[in-house]
C-alpha positions, 0 to 999 in steps of 0.5 A: 587645535589645527591638528583637531580640526583636520582629524574632524574633517577626516573622521566626520564624513566617515561616520556620517556615512557610516551612520547613514548606511546603518539607519538605511539598512535598519529602515529596509529591514524594519519595513520590508515584507516577510512570510513564511514559506509554506510546505509545497512538497507532496502537492501538485504544481498546480496547488503548489503554485497557488498556495505560494502565490497566496503568500506572496512568493513565486515558483519555478520548476527546476525539473521533472525526475522519475519517482515510483513512490510519489505521484505524477506532477506532485512537488518532491523537493523545495528550495527555500525549505518549508517554515522558514521566514523569507521575504515576499516576491522570492522565487521557490524552486521545486522538483516535480515527479514524473510518475507514476499516475494516481489513481482510484483503487477499482472494487473487485468485491464480488468478482471471481479471480478470473473476473479480476485478472482483467481489471489488474491489467486494464489499471496497471495494478499488481495482485500481491497476494490472495487470502483464502477465507471460509465464507458462504460466497465461495470462489468470490472476492469478499474484501481487498486492501486497500479498499475500493476508492482510496488513492493508489499509485499506478503498479500499486499492489492489491491484496484480495480475500477470496471466499472458500467453502468452510471445512468441517473436521472429524475424528475417525472412528475406531475402524476395529470394531465397526464394519465398513459398511456402517462406516460408509453409511455414516461418511455418506450421511455426513458429506464426507468423500470416500472411495471403496478399492478392491484390491487384488492379491496373491497372498491368500492370508491377506484376503479379507482384510480391510484398510483406511487412508485415515488411521483410527482416532485421527483428526481429518477435513471434511475435504479429504477423501477416505480410501477404503481397501478392500483385499 
């Protein structure tokens, strides 16, 4: 019996301490307020700080780093990660991009390429590609990508669509059965450029011959010049 009393006095405090510790931790966990950490990546420092404050969280900027694919003053990394449960009052650590600047794409429609160049230089943008499109506004920008007013990073790339005179295509006549004067009249009527070249030769057998720079029954563009060589 004496031995049991000794064991009781030794074990009882341990049990009481363990039980009280368990109950204390359980109560703290039960009544501790938690929240879901929001995703602040891609947001500005100001917007992220406000969003975290509304969730009962604080924010500390660890450092700034150069990122060409993320705009200036926008968050690239956060710890703890987004969408996990965390206790209120916890600090969220973030890394912020140093650049490039985010801007609105200027309008190029209606400008010539010469007029557009100073805009590219002033806004620090890059003309990636020029696409020629048959259009009534030849020499003018008729469309652009990205569109005017959309977000673009500094040194971002822009594609311009420039109007060019529509082309017509013709089938070269069978010059063996037509007089060159008649052909010249037809070319003039259709607005096709041509040039008559009176060539000199010492070979008598070649005199009186006619050659055309485009072969009979060949398709050609209205922008091509037909040369008629007369010997």
